[in-house]
Structure formats: C-alpha cells, structure tokens
C-alpha positions as CSV (number, residue, x, y, z in Angstrom):
1,M,-2.4,1.1,14.9
2,Y,-3.5,-0.7,11.7
3,S,-3.9,-4.4,11.5
4,G,-4.5,-6.2,8.3
5,Q,-4.0,-9.8,7.2
6,G,-1.2,-10.5,9.7
7,I,0.5,-7.2,9.2
8,M,0.8,-4.9,12.2
9,F,1.9,-1.3,12.5
10,N,2.6,-0.2,16.1
11,D,5.6,1.8,16.6
12,F,8.1,3.3,14.1
13,Q,11.1,2.1,16.2
14,I,9.9,-1.5,16.1
15,E,9.5,-1.2,12.3
16,Q,12.9,0.5,12.0
17,Q,14.6,-2.3,14.0
18,S,13.0,-5.0,12.0
19,F,14.2,-3.3,8.8
20,R,17.8,-3.4,9.9
21,E,17.5,-7.2,10.5
22,L,16.4,-7.9,6.9
23,N,18.8,-9.3,4.3
24,R,19.8,-7.5,1.1
25,H,17.1,-9.2,-1.0
26,E,14.4,-8.3,1.4
27,K,15.4,-4.7,1.3
28,S,15.4,-4.5,-2.5
29,L,13.5,-1.6,-4.0
30,G,11.3,-3.8,-6.1
31,L,10.3,-6.0,-3.2
32,L,9.8,-3.0,-0.9
33,T,7.6,-1.4,-3.6
34,E,5.5,-4.6,-4.0
35,K,5.0,-4.8,-0.2
36,F,4.1,-1.1,-0.1
37,V,1.5,-1.5,-2.9
38,Q,0.1,-4.5,-1.1
39,L,-0.2,-2.5,2.1
40,L,-2.0,0.3,0.2
41,K,-4.5,-2.2,-1.2
42,E,-5.1,-3.7,2.2
43,A,-5.7,-0.2,3.7
44,A,-8.1,0.6,0.8
45,D,-10.0,-2.6,1.5
46,F,-10.0,-1.9,5.2
47,L,-11.3,1.6,4.7
48,A,-13.8,0.5,2.0
49,V,-12.5,2.9,-0.6
50,R,-14.6,2.9,-3.8
51,Q,-11.8,3.7,-6.2
52,K,-13.5,2.4,-9.4
53,R,-16.4,4.8,-9.0
54,R,-14.1,7.7,-8.4
55,I,-12.1,6.9,-11.5
56,Y,-15.4,6.6,-13.5
57,D,-16.5,10.1,-12.2
58,I,-13.1,11.6,-13.1
59,T,-13.1,10.2,-16.6
60,N,-16.6,11.5,-17.2
61,V,-15.6,15.0,-16.2
62,L,-12.5,14.9,-18.4
63,E,-14.5,13.6,-21.3
64,G,-17.2,16.3,-20.6
65,I,-14.6,19.1,-20.9
66,G,-13.0,17.6,-24.0
67,L,-9.7,16.4,-22.7
68,I,-10.2,12.7,-23.3
69,E,-12.3,10.4,-25.3
70,K,-13.4,6.8,-24.4
71,R,-12.2,4.3,-27.0
72,T,-13.7,1.2,-25.4
73,K,-15.1,0.3,-22.0
74,N,-11.7,0.3,-20.3
75,S,-9.7,2.4,-22.7
76,I,-9.4,6.2,-23.0
77,Q,-7.2,8.5,-25.0
78,W,-6.1,12.1,-24.6
79,K,-7.4,14.4,-27.3
C-alpha cells in the first residue's frame, strides 16, 4: 500500500470500482495522464529518487563516447 498526499492505493478492485463511477471528463486520456504523471512524481519524492544526478551521469557518458554535445547548461544536441 502506498499513501501520498491524500492518495491511497489499497486494492485493485476498489480502484476499478471507483473508475466506473467517474464521469466522462474525469476518464479523459489527458486528465488520466496528468494524474498518472503526478502519481509518478509523488512516488519519486516518497522514494527519494535522485533523477537529476542520474541524468547528469548519463549525459556525461553519452558526451564521453561522442554521441551528444552540450550546448549550454541545460541543452544538449545529438552529433
């Protein structure tokens, strides 16, 4: 069970039943995607994932083997 900022995951059947009760707007792909991304962010915060450091390490490796080049601090380009 995961609990984060008022969101609870207990049992798939409960979630499935709640999904059936939602209206059409609440089931839209865009809204569901936004909610899913928010849940991923909350899970990452809960697990203390250090994504920025990992991205930095990956870009350094790709730059080292000549696949990308850094243009500015937050910008890269494929070679």
